[in-house]
C-alpha positions in Angstrom: -31.8 -27.0 5.2 -28.7 -24.5 4.7 -29.6 -20.7 3.8 -28.3 -19.5 0.7 -26.4 -16.2 1.0 -28.0 -13.1 -0.6 -26.4 -10.4 -2.6 -27.0 -8.2 0.4 -25.3 -10.6 3.0 -22.1 -10.5 0.6 -22.2 -6.8 0.6 -22.7 -6.5 4.4 -19.8 -9.1 4.8 -17.5 -7.0 2.5 -18.5 -3.8 4.2 -17.3 -5.2 7.5 -14.1 -6.5 6.2 -13.4 -3.1 4.6 -14.4 -1.5 8.0 -12.1 -3.6 9.9 -9.3 -2.8 7.5 -9.9 0.8 8.1 -9.8 0.4 11.9 -6.6 -1.5 11.7 -4.8 1.2 9.4 -6.0 3.7 12.1 -4.2 1.5 14.6 -1.1 1.2 12.3 -1.0 5.0 12.2 -1.0 5.1 15.9 1.9 2.5 16.0 3.7 4.7 13.6 3.6 7.5 16.1 5.1 5.3 18.7 7.9 4.2 16.3 8.9 7.8 15.9 9.2 8.0 19.7 11.1 4.6 19.8 13.5 5.6 17.0 15.3 7.9 19.2 16.2 5.1 21.5 16.7 2.2 19.2 17.0 2.5 15.5 17.0 -1.2 15.1 13.8 -1.8 16.8 12.3 0.9 15.0 13.4 -0.5 11.6 11.9 -4.0 12.7 8.8 -2.6 13.6 8.4 -0.6 10.5 9.2 -3.6 8.2 6.4 -5.5 10.1 4.1 -2.6 9.5 4.9 -2.5 5.8 4.0 -6.4 5.5 0.8 -5.8 7.3 -0.1 -2.8 4.9 0.6 -4.9 1.8 -1.5 -7.6 3.3 -4.5 -5.4 3.9 -4.1 -3.8 0.4 -4.3 -7.3 -1.1 -7.4 -8.0 0.9 -9.1 -4.8 0.0 -8.1 -5.1 -3.8 -9.5 -8.6 -3.7 -12.7 -7.8 -1.9 -13.3 -4.6 -4.3 -12.2 -6.3 -7.3 -9.8 -3.5 -8.1 -6.1 -3.2 -8.9 -3.9 -0.8 -7.0 -0.8 0.7 -8.6 2.4 -0.5 -7.2 5.1 2.0 -5.9 8.1 2.0 -8.1 11.4 2.9 -6.7 14.8 3.7 -8.4 16.4 5.8 -11.0 14.0 7.0 -13.7 15.2 6.6 -17.3 15.7 9.7 -19.7 12.5 10.8 -21.5 11.7 8.9 -24.7 11.2 11.3 -27.5 10.5 10.8 -31.1 13.7 11.6 -33.0 11.8 12.6 -36.2 10.1 15.4 -34.2 13.4 17.3 -33.9 13.6 17.5 -30.0 16.7 16.3 -28.4 17.4 15.9 -24.7 21.1 15.6 -23.2 21.5 12.9 -20.5 23.0 14.1 -17.3 22.9 10.8 -15.5 26.8 10.3 -15.4 
């Protein structure tokens, strides 16, 4: 007969996955240090490695988010817009984004 997984087994499994992700992040940090050394010799190789590491990091974040049932904020890049203020309050801001 097949054993039914208990809540403790599920928590232990999740903990092991989180610990694995943590070890992997430590390895990625060491790789980043190596990339810093390599970038002086080959920028193309360093850029390729950095792009692969970015993909791995995003994958790990997705796994951790799914396991912990949380949503991580995404990093937004680009030019910010001007602040929105209610014109009825008498505050005006000049835009300098020309």
